[in-house]
C-alpha positions in Angstrom: 90.0 43.1 131.9 91.0 45.8 129.4 94.6 47.4 129.7 94.2 50.2 127.1 94.2 53.8 128.3 94.5 56.9 126.5 97.7 56.2 124.7 97.9 52.1 124.8 95.0 50.9 123.2 96.6 47.3 122.2 94.7 45.6 125.0 91.2 46.6 123.8 88.6 43.8 123.2 86.6 44.3 120.0 83.6 42.0 118.7 84.2 40.8 115.1 83.2 43.6 112.6 83.3 46.4 115.7 85.0 49.3 116.5 84.3 50.1 119.9 85.9 48.0 122.9 83.4 46.2 125.0 85.4 46.8 128.0 86.6 50.4 127.9 84.5 52.1 125.3 87.5 53.1 122.9 86.3 53.8 119.5 89.4 52.7 117.1 88.1 54.9 114.4 88.1 58.1 116.5 90.6 61.0 116.0 90.0 62.9 119.1 88.7 62.2 122.7 87.4 64.6 125.5 87.1 62.8 128.4 85.5 59.6 127.9 83.8 60.7 124.8 85.2 60.0 121.4 85.0 62.3 118.0 85.3 61.3 114.3 87.1 64.6 113.5 89.6 67.1 115.3 86.9 69.9 114.2 84.0 68.3 116.4 86.3 68.0 119.2 87.6 71.7 119.1 84.0 73.0 118.6 82.8 71.2 121.9 85.6 72.6 124.0 87.8 71.4 126.8 91.0 69.4 126.9 91.2 67.4 123.6 93.5 64.7 123.3 94.6 64.0 119.4 94.5 59.9 118.9 96.2 59.9 115.8 97.9 61.8 113.0 95.3 64.0 111.7 95.3 66.3 108.4 93.1 69.6 108.6 91.7 70.8 105.2 89.7 73.4 106.4 91.2 76.2 109.1 89.6 75.4 112.4 88.2 78.7 114.0 88.4 78.8 117.8 85.6 80.6 119.4 85.8 79.0 122.7 88.1 77.5 125.4 90.2 74.6 124.3 93.4 72.8 125.1 94.7 70.4 122.1 97.0 67.8 123.5 98.9 66.5 120.2 99.8 63.4 122.3 102.8 62.5 120.2 101.1 62.6 116.9 101.3 65.0 113.8 98.7 67.6 112.7 99.0 68.8 109.6 97.5 72.3 108.6 96.2 73.5 105.4 97.2 75.2 102.4 94.7 75.4 99.6 96.4 78.7 98.1 92.9 80.4 98.8 91.1 80.9 102.4 92.5 77.9 104.1 96.1 78.9 105.1 96.0 78.5 108.6 95.4 75.4 110.9 93.9 77.1 113.8 92.4 80.7 113.6 91.5 82.1 117.2 88.9 84.5 117.1 87.3 85.4 120.4 88.5 82.2 122.1 91.4 80.7 123.9 93.6 77.9 122.5 96.1 76.2 124.4 98.6 73.5 122.3 100.5 71.0 124.2 102.1 67.9 123.5 102.5 65.3 126.8 104.3 62.6 124.5 107.5 65.0 123.6 107.2 64.2 119.9 104.1 65.9 118.5 103.9 68.6 116.1 101.7 71.0 114.2 103.1 70.8 110.6 101.8 73.8 109.0 102.0 74.0 105.1 101.7 77.9 105.6 100.6 79.1 108.8 100.3 77.3 112.1 98.1 79.6 114.4 96.7 83.0 113.7 95.3 85.0 116.8 92.9 88.0 115.8 91.3 88.1 119.5 91.3 85.9 122.5 94.6 84.1 123.2 97.0 81.3 122.0 99.5 79.4 124.5 102.1 77.0 123.3 103.0 74.9 126.4 104.6 72.3 124.5 105.1 70.5 121.3 106.5 71.9 118.1 104.9 73.9 115.3 107.0 73.9 112.0 105.8 75.8 109.2 107.2 75.1 105.7 106.3 77.5 102.6 103.9 75.5 100.3 101.9 77.9 97.9 102.4 81.1 99.9 104.5 81.8 103.0 105.5 79.9 106.1 105.1 81.3 109.8 104.3 79.3 112.8 102.5 82.0 114.9 100.7 85.3 113.6 99.4 87.4 116.0 97.3 90.2 114.6 95.0 91.3 117.8 95.1 88.8 120.4 97.2 87.7 122.9 100.0 85.0 122.5 101.8 83.3 125.3 105.0 81.0 124.5 105.7 79.1 127.5 107.6 76.1 126.0 107.8 74.0 123.1 109.3 75.2 119.7 108.5 77.2 116.6 109.9 77.6 113.3 109.0 78.8 110.0 110.4 79.1 106.6 109.5 83.0 106.5 108.7 83.9 110.0 108.7 81.5 113.1 106.4 84.5 114.8 104.8 87.6 113.5 103.2 89.7 115.9 101.6 93.2 115.6 100.1 93.1 112.3 96.7 95.1 111.7 96.1 95.8 115.3 98.2 98.0 118.1 96.8 95.8 121.0 98.3 92.6 120.0 100.4 91.3 122.9 103.1 88.8 122.7 105.0 86.9 125.6 107.8 84.7 125.0 109.0 83.2 128.6 110.1 79.8 127.4 110.7 77.8 124.5 113.0 77.5 121.3 112.6 79.9 118.6 114.1 78.9 115.0 114.0 81.5 112.5 112.9 85.4 112.4 110.4 86.9 114.7 108.7 89.8 113.1 106.7 92.8 114.5 104.8 95.2 112.9 102.5 98.0 113.6 99.8 98.5 110.8 97.2 100.4 113.0 96.6 103.0 110.5 95.3 100.6 107.9 
């Protein structure tokens, strides 16, 4: 019998040249999974919604827009965000949806070359895991809240410029920090007159 599960797939059995375990259905080319369904890209899984488990390190090249309810479990992996110096600066842009980021393994992180998560509307919750924002071509901020709700319930954030920036262009941005670790500056601004 197959001894594999969500995080330990060394017991899988593959036909020669095959990528899907004939006992449990695990697809070793998959990047993410929701339940028993495997996805070739994180973008596909997030668009589907639900509880997404990241199966391997992954690099985002185009910002992922969240307009549904989705939870992403880093599962001990590193998710690298984009920074093309143009439009793709954020790993995730929450615009009307609800995104939860967590790490059930304890060593997973969102490594943002510029911005980690932007919340325009909807909500973002950090339960566990870390968001590390460096400064590549522009700025480095882990979480930016321009008009939604951000809940930091655990995990850690750090940023080259800001760990978190809240307020922004809308006066109705809500930010709640109840647990977790913040390394760096938390900036607040009210630009509702723009």
